[in-house]
TITI-696483 format. One record per atom (N, C-alpha, C): x, y negated, z negated; residue in one letter. Coordinates in steps of 0.05 Angstrom, whole numbers, padded with zeros to 5 digits, always signed. Atoms other than C-alpha are relative to their C-alpha. Last residue first. Example, Ala and Ser with C-alpha at 12.3 -4.5 7.8 and 13.67 -1.06 7.14 Angstrom:
-00016+00024+00001S;+00273+00021-00143S;-00015-00022-00014S;+00018+00024+00000A;+00246+00090-00156A;+00018-00024+00000A;
//
This chain:
-00015-00019-00017V;-01709+00870-00432V;-00005+00029-00010V;+00004-00027+00010D;-01754+00814-00456D;+00014+00020+00019D;+00012-00020-00019R;-01724+00747-00439R;-00004+00027-00013R;+00028-00005+00007M;-01714+00698-00496M;-00013+00021+00018M;+00001-00017+00025A;-01638+00701-00489A;-00028+00007-00009A;-00011-00026-00006L;-01643+00677-00417L;-00002+00018-00024L;+00020-00014-00016G;-01688+00619-00435G;+00008+00028+00006G;+00021-00007+00019I;-01639+00598-00490I;-00022+00016+00015I;-00009-00023+00016A;-01582+00601-00440A;-00021+00009-00020A;-00001-00024-00016G;-01619+00556-00391G;+00008+00025-00016G;+00027-00008-00008A;-01639+00504-00443A;+00001+00026+00016A;+00005-00028+00005L;-01569+00502-00475L;-00027+00010+00010L;-00021-00018-00009M;-01539+00437-00451M;-00009+00029+00000M;-00007+00007-00028S;-01596+00386-00454S;+00020+00020+00011S;+00022-00006-00017S;-01624+00419-00517S;+00007-00004+00030S;-00001-00029-00005L;-01556+00418-00551L;-00023+00008+00019L;-00023-00006-00017E;-01553+00342-00544E;+00001+00029+00007E;+00004+00012-00027P;-01624+00331-00570P;+00023+00006+00019P;+00018-00015-00016I;-01612+00383-00626I;-00005-00013+00027I;-00011-00003-00027I;-01551+00347-00653I;-00018+00016+00019I;-00011+00025-00012P;-01580+00316-00716P;+00010+00003+00029P;+00020+00020-00009Q;-01625+00378-00729Q;+00012-00025+00013Q;-00004+00006-00029L;-01568+00429-00730L;-00018-00023+00009L;-00023+00017-00004E;-01565+00429-00806E;+00006-00008+00029E;+00006+00028+00004N;-01636+00454-00809N;+00024-00019+00005N;-00009+00011+00026P;-01616+00522-00781P;-00005-00030-00001P;-00029+00005+00001Y;-01657+00544-00720Y;+00007-00012-00027Y;-00006+00009+00027I;-01726+00574-00706I;+00031-00002-00002I;-00016-00018+00016I;-01744+00579-00632I;+00005-00012-00028I;+00011-00027-00001R;-01798+00551-00587R;+00017+00020-00016R;+00027+00001+00012S;-01786+00477-00601S;-00013+00028-00001S;-00001-00008+00029F;-01712+00490-00590F;-00027-00001-00013F;+00002-00029+00003P;-01723+00489-00514P;+00000+00010-00029P;-00012-00009+00025N;-01736+00414-00517N;-00004+00030-00003N;+00003-00028+00007G;-01749+00381-00450G;+00014+00007-00026G;-00026-00013+00000I;-01753+00305-00449I;-00003+00029-00010I;-00012-00006+00026K;-01823+00282-00432K;+00027+00013+00003K;-00028-00009-00002V;-01858+00248-00374V;+00010+00005-00029V;-00012-00007+00026E;-01933+00237-00366E;+00028+00012+00004E;+00009-00025+00011R;-01947+00205-00299R;+00013+00006-00027R;+00027+00003+00010G;-01941+00136-00268G;-00013+00026-00010G;+00016-00021-00012I;-01880+00153-00226I;-00029-00002-00009I;-00002+00000-00029K;-01840+00089-00239K;-00019+00020+00014K;+00009+00026-00011E;-01862+00076-00311E;-00001+00001+00031E;+00029+00003+00004K;-01857+00149-00331K;-00011-00025+00012K;+00013-00019-00018F;-01788+00157-00299F;-00031-00003-00003F;-00003+00011-00027Y;-01764+00094-00335Y;-00014+00018+00020Y;+00019+00022-00003D;-01793+00118-00402D;+00002-00012+00028D;+00028-00010+00000G;-01757+00184-00396G;-00020-00022+00005G;+00004-00014-00025L;-01690+00152-00378L;-00029+00010+00003L;+00019+00013-00018G;-01692+00099-00433G;-00007+00016+00025G;+00023+00014+00010P;-01630+00120-00471P;-00017-00011+00023P;-00003+00028-00006M;-01584+00170-00436M;-00025-00015-00009M;-00010+00013+00025N;-01588+00238-00471N;+00004-00030+00004N;+00023+00006+00017T;-01631+00262-00412T;+00008-00012-00027T;+00008+00028-00002L;-01570+00255-00368L;-00023-00007-00018L;-00016+00018+00016G;-01542+00321-00394G;-00009-00029+00001G;-00027+00004-00010G;-01598+00363-00367G;+00014-00022-00016G;-00020-00016+00015I;-01674+00367-00376I;+00027-00005+00013I;-00028+00005-00007L;-01733+00324-00356L;+00018+00016-00017L;-00019-00006+00022V;-01804+00351-00359V;+00028-00005+00011V;-00028+00000-00010I;-01859+00321-00315I;+00018+00004-00024I;-00022-00001+00019N;-01933+00335-00329N;+00027+00001+00014N;+00001+00021+00020Y;-01995+00314-00290Y;+00026-00002-00017Y;-00021-00005+00020I;-01993+00353-00225I;+00001-00024-00019I;-00012+00023+00013K;-02058+00353-00184K;+00021+00009-00021K;-00001-00005+00029E;-02076+00410-00137E;+00016-00022-00013E;+00025+00012+00010K;-02097+00405-00064K;-00002+00004-00030K;+00014-00019+00017K;-02041+00454-00047K;-00026-00011-00011K;+00002-00027-00013S;-02010+00418+00013S;-00017+00019-00016S;+00014+00002-00025E;-02024+00347-00011E;-00004+00027+00013E;+00028+00006+00006E;-02005+00361-00083E;-00017-00001+00026E;+00013-00024+00011Y;-01941+00395-00062Y;-00029-00005-00004Y;+00001-00021-00021N;-01919+00338-00016N;-00015+00025-00010N;+00022+00007-00019L;-01938+00287-00070L;-00003+00020+00023L;+00026-00003+00013I;-01896+00322-00123I;-00022-00005+00020I;+00004-00029+00003T;-01834+00330-00078T;-00028+00005-00012T;+00005-00011-00027K;-01839+00256-00057K;-00006+00030-00002K;+00027+00008-00008K;-01845+00233-00130K;-00008+00012+00027K;+00020-00013+00017T;-01785+00273-00152T;-00028-00006+00009T;+00001-00028-00008E;-01743+00250-00093E;-00020+00016-00016E;+00012-00003-00026F;-01762+00178-00106F;-00002+00029+00009F;+00028+00004+00003V;-01747+00183-00181V;-00015+00004+00027V;+00011-00023+00014M;-01679+00213-00167M;-00030-00002-00003M;-00001-00022-00020M;-01665+00159-00115M;-00011+00026-00013M;+00023+00003-00017D;-01687+00106-00166D;-00002+00022+00022D;+00023-00010+00016I;-01636+00133-00215I;-00026-00002+00017I;-00002-00029+00001L;-01583+00124-00161L;-00023+00012-00016L;+00007-00010-00026S;-01606+00052-00147S;+00002+00031+00001S;+00029-00002-00004I;-01607+00036-00221I;-00008+00011+00027I;+00009-00028-00004M;-01534+00055-00232M;-00030+00002+00007M;-00019-00017-00014S;-01494-00010-00227S;-00011+00028+00006S;+00001+00005-00028E;-01553-00055-00244E;+00018+00019+00016E;+00026-00006-00012N;-01563-00025-00313N;+00001-00003+00031N;-00003-00022-00019I;-01491-00023-00335I;-00024+00005+00017I;-00016+00008-00022I;-01482-00089-00372I;+00002+00021+00022I;-00003-00024-00017N;-01539-00079-00421N;+00015-00008+00026N;-00028-00010+00004E;-01527-00139-00468E;+00005+00026+00017E;-00019+00018-00014E;-01589-00175-00442E;+00028+00011-00001E;-00012+00020+00018T;-01633-00116-00463T;+00020-00017+00016T;+00006+00026-00011K;-01680-00070-00425K;+00009-00022-00019K;+00011+00019+00019K;-01647-00005-00444K;-00005-00027+00013K;+00019+00017-00015L;-01634+00040-00384L;-00014-00020-00019L;+00020-00013-00017G;-01573+00074-00413G;-00016-00020+00016G;+00020+00019-00010F;-01539+00029-00464F;-00022+00014+00016F;+00007+00021+00019K;-01497+00074-00509K;-00023-00017+00010K;+00013-00012+00023R;-01494+00140-00469R;-00010-00022-00020R;+00025-00012-00010K;-01479+00103-00404K;-00016+00011-00024K;+00020+00022-00004L;-01428+00058-00439L;-00027+00012+00009L;+00007+00011+00026E;-01390+00119-00465E;-00021-00022+00002E;+00017-00020+00013E;-01392+00153-00397E;-00009-00010-00027E;+00026+00002-00014A;-01365+00089-00364A;-00019+00020-00013A;+00014+00023+00010K;-01309+00087-00416K;-00027-00003+00012K;+00006-00004+00029E;-01289+00158-00401E;-00015-00023-00011E;+00023-00017+00002L;-01294+00146-00326L;-00008+00005-00029L;-00005-00029-00003S;-01246+00088-00333S;-00026+00016-00001S;-00008-00013+00025V;-01268+00016-00322V;+00005+00029+00005V;-00029-00004-00001N;-01274-00028-00261N;+00011+00010-00026N;-00012+00016+00022L;-01344-00051-00280L;+00030+00002+00000L;+00012+00026+00002S;-01378-00030-00215S;+00014-00017-00021S;-00007+00016-00023Q;-01331+00028-00201Q;-00010-00029-00003Q;-00029+00004+00001A;-01337+00058-00270A;+00009-00018+00022A;-00005+00019+00022I;-01413+00049-00271I;+00030-00007-00001I;+00010+00026-00009A;-01420+00083-00203A;+00005-00022-00021A;-00019+00011-00019R;-01375+00140-00226R;-00008-00028+00010R;-00024+00009+00015T;-01418+00152-00287T;+00020-00013+00018T;+00008+00024+00015I;-01480+00154-00243I;+00023-00011-00016I;+00002+00021-00019E;-01447+00202-00194E;-00008-00026-00014E;-00026+00011-00005F;-01427+00245-00254F;-00001-00023+00020F;-00009+00019+00021G;-01498+00252-00278G;+00027-00012+00006G;+00003-00009+00028G;-01523+00284-00214G;+00011-00021-00019G;-00004+00023+00017I;-01536+00271-00140I;-00004+00009-00029I;-00027+00004+00012E;-01527+00327-00091E;+00004-00027-00013E;-00016+00020-00015Y;-01598+00349-00077Y;+00024-00008-00017Y;-00026+00008+00011N;-01639+00410-00095N;+00012-00022+00017N;-00013+00018-00019H;-01714+00423-00083H;+00026-00010-00014H;-00026+00009+00012S;-01748+00482-00114S;+00015-00016+00020S;-00017+00015-00017V;-01822+00496-00101V;+00025-00007-00015V;+00014+00002-00026R;-01871+00546-00130R;+00017-00014+00021R;-00011+00020-00018E;-01833+00571-00191E;-00015+00000+00027E;-00019-00008-00022Y;-01878+00614-00234Y;+00009-00024+00016Y;-00024-00012+00010G;-01912+00603-00302G;+00021+00008+00021G;+00007-00026+00012R;-01982+00589-00276R;+00025+00016-00007R;+00029-00002+00004N;-01953+00532-00234N;-00006+00029-00009N;+00009-00025+00012V;-01882+00507-00233V;-00030+00000-00003V;+00029+00001+00006I;-01852+00454-00188I;-00009+00028-00009I;+00014-00026-00001I;-01776+00452-00194I;-00030-00005-00006I;+00027+00006+00007I;-01734+00391-00178I;-00017+00025+00005I;+00020-00017-00013S;-01660+00405-00178S;-00027-00008-00011S;+00026+00000+00013T;-01605+00354-00190T;-00019+00019+00014T;+00024-00001-00018S;-01532+00359-00172S;-00025+00000-00018S;-00007+00004-00028R;-01461+00347-00199R;-00024+00001+00019R;-00022+00018-00003G;-01468+00339-00274G;+00004-00007+00030G;-00026-00010+00007G;-01537+00370-00277G;+00022-00021+00004G;-00021+00017-00009I;-01605+00337-00277I;+00027+00010-00010I;-00024-00009+00013N;-01660+00389-00281N;+00024-00015+00011N;-00022+00013-00013V;-01726+00357-00264V;+00025+00006-00015V;-00024+00001+00016I;-01781+00406-00284I;+00021-00014+00017I;-00025+00004-00014V;-01849+00391-00253V;+00023+00000-00020V;-00020+00017+00014T;-01912+00420-00284T;+00024-00002+00019T;-00020+00009-00020P;-01977+00452-00260P;+00019-00020-00013P;+00009+00023-00016S;-02011+00482-00322S;+00022-00008+00020S;+00004-00008-00028L;-01992+00552-00346L;-00008-00023+00018L;+00015+00021-00014D;-01962+00533-00413D;-00002+00006+00029D;+00026-00010-00011N;-01941+00600-00444N;-00017-00022+00013N;+00012-00021+00015G;-01868+00580-00453G;-00025+00011+00013G;+00029+00000-00002L;-01856+00515-00416L;-00014+00022-00016L;+00012+00026+00002L;-01784+00495-00431L;-00031+00000-00001L;-00009+00016+00023A;-01748+00560-00447A;-00016-00025-00004A;+00006-00014+00025R;-01787+00606-00400R;+00007-00017-00025R;+00029+00000+00003I;-01786+00556-00343I;-00008+00013-00026I;+00008+00027+00008L;-01711+00545-00352L;-00030-00001-00005L;-00008+00003+00028A;-01698+00620-00350A;-00008-00028-00010A;+00019-00016+00016S;-01739+00628-00286S;+00007-00003-00029S;+00025+00015+00005N;-01700+00570-00255N;-00020+00015-00017N;-00005+00022+00019E;-01633+00605-00265E;-00026-00015-00006E;-00003+00026-00013L;-01658+00668-00229L;+00003-00022-00022L;+00024+00013-00011E;-01647+00734-00263E;+00007-00027+00011E;-00011+00023-00015L;-01595+00786-00283L;-00024-00013+00013L;+00017+00011-00022A;-01614+00837-00336A;+00014-00024+00012A;+00026-00013+00001K;-01583+00883-00388K;-00019-00010+00022K;+00019+00017-00014L;-01511+00865-00373L;-00027+00014+00002L;+00019-00016-00015K;-01471+00901-00426K;-00021-00018+00013K;+00028+00004+00006L;-01410+00861-00449L;-00018+00018+00017L;+00007-00018+00021G;-01336+00879-00453G;-00029-00003-00008G;+00002+00016+00025S;-01317+00817-00413S;-00007+00018-00024S;-00027+00007+00008N;-01293+00862-00356N;+00001-00017-00025N;-00014-00025+00007K;-01362+00893-00352K;+00028-00006-00010K;+00010-00009+00026M;-01395+00825-00353M;+00014+00025-00010M;-00009+00019+00020I;-01351+00799-00297I;-00009+00008-00028I;-00029-00004+00005N;-01361+00862-00256N;+00010-00019-00022N;-00003-00026+00013Q;-01437+00859-00261Q;+00029+00005-00008Q;+00008+00004+00028Y;-01435+00785-00244Y;+00002+00026-00016Y;-00020+00016+00014R;-01395+00800-00181R;-00007-00004-00029R;-00024-00017+00006V;-01440+00858-00160V;+00021-00016-00015V;+00007-00017+00022T;-01501+00812-00166T;+00023+00019-00008T;+00002+00015+00024E;-01467+00759-00124E;-00007+00017-00024E;-00027+00004+00009D;-01446+00809-00070D;+00001-00017-00026D;-00011-00023+00013K;-01518+00832-00065K;+00028-00004-00011K;-00021-00014-00016P;-01544+00763-00049P;+00012+00023-00016P;-00027+00007+00010V;-01606+00747-00091V;+00021+00015+00016V;-00022-00014-00013A;-01677+00745-00064A;+00027-00010-00010A;-00027+00010+00007A;-01741+00727-00100A;+00021+00017+00014A;-00021-00014-00014L;-01814+00732-00077L;+00027-00012-00007L;-00025+00014+00005F;-01872+00712-00121F;+00023+00017+00011F;-00023-00017+00007V;-01934+00741-00089V;+00025-00017-00004V;-00025+00015-00001E;-02001+00706-00087E;+00023+00018-00010E;-00015+00005+00025V;-02058+00753-00073V;+00023-00018+00006V;-00022+00017-00007T;-02114+00762-00021T;+00015-00008-00026T;-00007-00003-00028S;-02165+00818-00023S;+00024-00017+00009S;-00001+00026-00013P;-02169+00827-00098P;+00010+00003+00029P;-00027+00011-00001K;-02186+00900-00116K;-00001-00028+00013K;-00004+00021+00018G;-02258+00916-00135G;+00028-00012-00001G;-00014-00010+00024G;-02259+00985-00103G;+00006-00023-00020G;+00012-00024+00012Q;-02274+00957-00035Q;+00016+00009-00024Q;+00005-00020-00020S;-02246+00887-00024S;-00013+00024-00014S;-00010-00026+00005T;-02253+00829-00071T;-00006+00019+00023T;+00016-00021-00013K;-02260+00755-00062K;+00013+00028-00006K;+00019-00011+00019G;-02229+00708-00113G;-00017+00022+00012G;+00028+00008-00007D;-02197+00669-00057D;-00021+00011-00019D;+00006+00024-00015I;-02124+00666-00077I;-00029-00007+00001I;+00020-00007-00021V;-02110+00716-00133V;-00007-00026+00014V;+00026+00012+00000G;-02047+00705-00175G;-00017+00010+00023G;+00003+00021+00021V;-01976+00723-00194V;-00027-00013+00000V;+00025+00014-00005I;-01963+00789-00159I;-00005-00020-00022I;+00021-00007+00019S;-01889+00808-00167S;-00025-00016+00008S;+00026+00014-00003W;-01829+00811-00122W;-00019+00008-00022W;+00018-00007+00022D;-01755+00830-00120D;-00026-00016+00004D;+00026+00013-00003L;-01705+00833-00063L;-00018+00009-00023L;+00017-00016+00018V;-01631+00847-00073V;-00026-00015-00001V;+00011+00011+00025V;-01597+00816-00013V;-00014+00022-00017V;-00021+00013+00016E;-01550+00833+00044E;-00010-00011-00026E;-00019-00021+00009E;-01595+00885+00078E;+00022-00012-00018E;+00010-00014+00025L;-01649+00831+00079L;+00019+00021-00010L;+00011-00027-00006P;-01609+00789+00129P;-00007+00014-00026P;-00022-00018-00008I;-01601+00716+00106I;-00012+00028+00003I;-00017+00011-00022P;-01652+00658+00105P;+00024+00017+00007P;-00028-00002+00011V;-01706+00695+00066V;+00020-00007+00022V;-00006+00020+00020Y;-01774+00670+00090Y;+00029+00000-00011Y;+00008+00027-00010K;-01796+00704+00154K;+00010-00022-00019K;-00019+00009-00021K;-01756+00767+00137K;-00007-00028+00010K;-00023+00014+00012A;-01795+00773+00072A;+00019-00011+00021A;+00008+00028+00004E;-01859+00791+00110E;+00024-00016-00010E;+00002+00013-00026F;-01829+00856+00136F;-00005-00030-00003F;-00026-00004-00013Q;-01804+00883+00069Q;+00000-00014+00028Q;-00018+00021+00009I;-01866+00853+00037I;+00027+00002+00014I;+00004+00024-00016S;-01911+00898+00078S;+00020-00022-00007S;-00009-00004-00027R;-01883+00962+00049R;-00002-00025+00017R;-00029-00003+00001A;-01889+00938-00023A;+00011+00004+00028A;-00012+00027+00004L;-01960+00913-00009L;+00030+00002+00000L;+00002+00014-00025D;-01981+00981+00019D;+00013-00028-00001D;-00017-00014-00019E;-01955+01016-00043E;+00000-00014+00027E;-00028+00008+00006N;-01986+00965-00090N;+00019+00013+00020N;-00011-00016+00022S;-02054+00976-00057S;+00029-00010-00004S;+00016-00025-00001I;-02100+00938-00009I;+00009+00018-00024I;-00005-00022+00020Y;-02079+00866-00018Y;-00018+00024+00006Y;+00024-00017+00004P;-02071+00814+00037P;+00006+00023-00018P;+00000-00026-00013M;-02010+00770+00024M;-00027+00013-00004M;+00026-00012+00001E;-01998+00697+00006E;+00000+00026+00016E;+00013-00004-00026I;-01927+00674-00008I;-00027+00013-00005I;+00025-00014+00005V;-01892+00644-00069V;-00014+00002+00027V;+00024+00013-00010T;-01819+00626-00060T;-00025+00016-00008T;+00026-00008+00012A;-01750+00642-00086A;-00022-00015+00013A;+00023+00009-00016F;-01679+00642-00057F;-00025+00010-00014F;+00024-00018-00001T;-01614+00647-00095T;-00022-00012+00017T;-00008-00026-00012S;-01543+00619-00093S;-00023+00019+00004S;-00010+00004-00028F;-01563+00546-00103F;+00010+00025+00013F;+00021+00003-00020S;-01606+00567-00162S;+00010-00004+00028S;+00009+00028-00005P;-01548+00592-00203P;-00020-00002+00023P;-00015+00009-00023I;-01547+00667-00219I;-00010-00028+00007I;+00015+00011-00023A;-01570+00681-00289A;+00018-00007+00022A;-00013+00023-00013S;-01546+00723-00348S;-00017-00008+00025S;+00017+00008-00023V;-01577+00770-00399V;+00014-00024+00012V;+00000+00027-00013T;-01528+00803-00446T;-00020-00002+00022T;+00020+00000-00021D;-01524+00860-00496D;-00004-00028+00011D;-00014-00006-00025S;-01457+00858-00533S;-00020+00002+00023S;+00013-00018-00019S;-01486+00824-00595S;+00018+00004+00025S;+00002-00027+00009A;-01444+00796-00652A;-00010+00020+00021A;+00026-00010-00011I;-01418+00731-00624I;-00002+00030-00006I;+00009-00023+00015Q;-01360+00711-00671Q;-00029+00009+00009Q;+00026+00007+00012A;-01354+00642-00639A;-00011+00023-00017A;-00003+00023+00017K;-01279+00653-00627K;-00026-00007-00015K;-00016-00007+00023K;-01290+00723-00601K;+00002-00023-00020K;+00016-00017+00018A;-01347+00704-00555A;+00014+00008-00025A;+00021+00017+00012L;-01306+00647-00526L;-00017+00016-00019L;-00012+00017+00020E;-01245+00692-00516E;-00021-00018-00014E;-00009-00017+00022K;-01284+00746-00480K;+00011-00017-00023K;+00024-00009+00014I;-01320+00695-00437I;+00008+00016-00025I;+00011+00023+00013G;-01254+00663-00417G;-00024+00007-00017G;-00018+00005+00022D;-01223+00731-00401D;-00010-00024-00017D;+00005-00021+00020A;-01283+00748-00358A;+00017-00005-00025A;+00026+00005+00012I;-01278+00682-00321I;-00006+00020-00022I;-00003+00023+00018E;-01204+00692-00310E;-00026-00007-00013E;-00015-00008+00024E;-01215+00763-00284E;+00004-00023-00019E;+00018-00014+00019D;-01270+00740-00236D;+00015+00007-00026D;-00001-00029-00002P;-01222+00690-00203P;-00017+00014-00021P;-00024-00013+00013M;-01245+00618-00209M;-00001+00030+00005M;-00019-00005-00021K;-01296+00590-00159K;+00026+00011-00011K;+00010-00021-00017L;-01354+00596-00208L;+00019+00006+00023L;-00003-00026+00013I;-01315+00557-00260I;-00008+00022+00019I;+00025-00013+00007S;-01312+00499-00211S;+00006+00027-00013S;-00005-00029+00004Q;-01259+00447-00197Q;-00027+00012-00007Q;+00011-00017+00021W;-01281+00382-00168W;+00013+00027-00001W;-00020-00018+00010N;-01234+00339-00126N;-00010+00018-00023N;+00002-00026-00012S;-01288+00307-00084S;+00019+00021-00011S;+00019-00018+00013P;-01302+00246-00126P;+00000+00028+00010P;-00003-00025-00014Q;-01239+00208-00107Q;-00018+00021-00013Q;-00001+00005-00028N;-01249+00134-00124N;+00003+00026+00017N;+00024+00014-00009A;-01273+00144-00195A;-00001-00004+00030A;-00001+00029+00004S;-01219+00195-00206S;-00025-00013+00011S;-00017+00014-00019P;-01238+00268-00209P;+00001-00029-00007P;+00013+00022-00013E;-01267+00299-00272E;+00020-00014+00019E;+00012-00008-00025N;-01243+00368-00290N;-00013-00023+00015N;-00017+00012-00021N;-01194+00353-00345N;-00010+00007+00028N;-00012+00027+00005R;-01235+00399-00389R;+00018-00008+00023R;-00025+00002-00016L;-01278+00458-00365L;+00011-00029-00003L;+00001+00019-00021E;-01329+00463-00421E;+00027-00002+00014E;-00027+00006-00011F;-01339+00524-00464F;-00004-00019+00023F;-00002+00016-00024I;-01401+00526-00508I;+00029-00003+00008I;-00027+00008-00007A;-01420+00576-00562A;+00000-00014+00027A;-00003+00011-00027Y;-01484+00595-00598Y;+00029-00009+00004Y;-00027+00009-00008N;-01505+00636-00658N;-00001-00013+00028N;-00020-00010+00018T;-01564+00664-00698T;+00028-00010+00007T;-00027+00005-00010L;-01621+00624-00668L;+00020+00011-00020L;-00017+00015+00018H;-01686+00656-00690H;+00028-00003+00013H;-00028+00000-00005F;-01740+00678-00641F;+00015-00017-00020F;-00012+00025-00008R;-01809+00689-00671R;+00030+00004+00006R;+00012+00011-00024G;-01853+00751-00675G;+00011-00026+00010G;+00028+00009+00006G;-01835+00765-00747G;-00013-00013+00024G;+00010-00009+00026R;-01761+00768-00729R;-00028-00011-00005R;+00029+00003+00004K;-01731+00764-00660K;-00008+00012-00026K;+00010-00024+00012E;-01656+00750-00658E;-00030-00003-00005E;+00026+00001+00014L;-01624+00701-00612L;-00007+00026-00012L;+00007-00026+00012E;-01552+00691-00589E;-00025-00004-00016E;+00020+00003+00021V;-01537+00634-00541V;-00008+00028-00009V;+00010-00025+00012L;-01475+00631-00498L;-00020-00008-00022L;+00016+00003+00025K;-01459+00572-00452K;-00010+00028-00009K;+00012-00026+00007I;-01404+00570-00400I;-00014-00003-00026I;+00002-00009+00028S;-01386+00503-00370S;-00011+00028-00001S;-00020+00013+00017S;-01366+00465-00307S;-00001+00009-00029S;-00024+00008-00016T;-01399+00502-00249T;+00021-00012-00018T;+00004+00023-00018G;-01447+00539-00295G;+00026-00007+00015G;-00025+00007-00012I;-01446+00608-00327I;-00005-00022+00021I;+00004+00017-00023D;-01507+00614-00372D;+00027-00009+00010D;-00024+00013-00010M;-01504+00673-00419M;-00006-00016+00025M;
//
């Protein structure tokens, strides 16, 4: 279950013969939620609704879609969590666990007593070993989630009649869905309706996450203002023309500066990482609603000069053939929920 700011997505998977099979999915979108083109600040948010209303909505959605399972994995949005990879000397797991409590204070921006802290060893730095053959320096993935957020999600699931089996980071679910066992350095650009996150992944773990407040709606609003049309018409034009290089494309100029900002932020994040880590990144994966806009992937590739592809979480699961025509649209919406459902619990 992926609870976003403007939608709730449910994905039900079943594992058979070592492969995940899609058995059901459901999407609830908060309608009548778009502000006017001139007043972009009037957003509503599902996450700001009372817990009881969210729980009732989930219950109704699951009932209408005839979701069979009551076991649930959910995620806390990236803007409410903290994650990083740090380097630590290694002697034993017990010593490392004690040391992390002190080391985490340097990185986690809120008091540790207010968060649930989790960590795992994700790599060896220098290849040297101490006595007994243990690695002397290790990379540790450190994650912190506010306790009040975890309690809130537990209450929502309980009131929905569901069993919360695990709660994890939104970015971890995306990595699982889009990259699978690919351990090479990769950038995931997740373009949401209201914001965009740039995630650098290496050896299967998030290394850098950069968020900024430009998303698909800002582009729709720019088109609406430029052409003096409604947001609905602007969205229709965006999906039809996108970044096509044709004379009839009347929207290109109105949104290109915003797209260029996304490209600039992505390029800057990549270059900063490569410079600090001395490691080259070759792959960029785009996901989110804007990826259905024609020409976006090609434009990113042209501007950044690296391999760019549109993320497809359905490439790792088996689904009914009749869904094939809408897989691109479902991919952009369900990537996080698919990653959550793929988690081993």
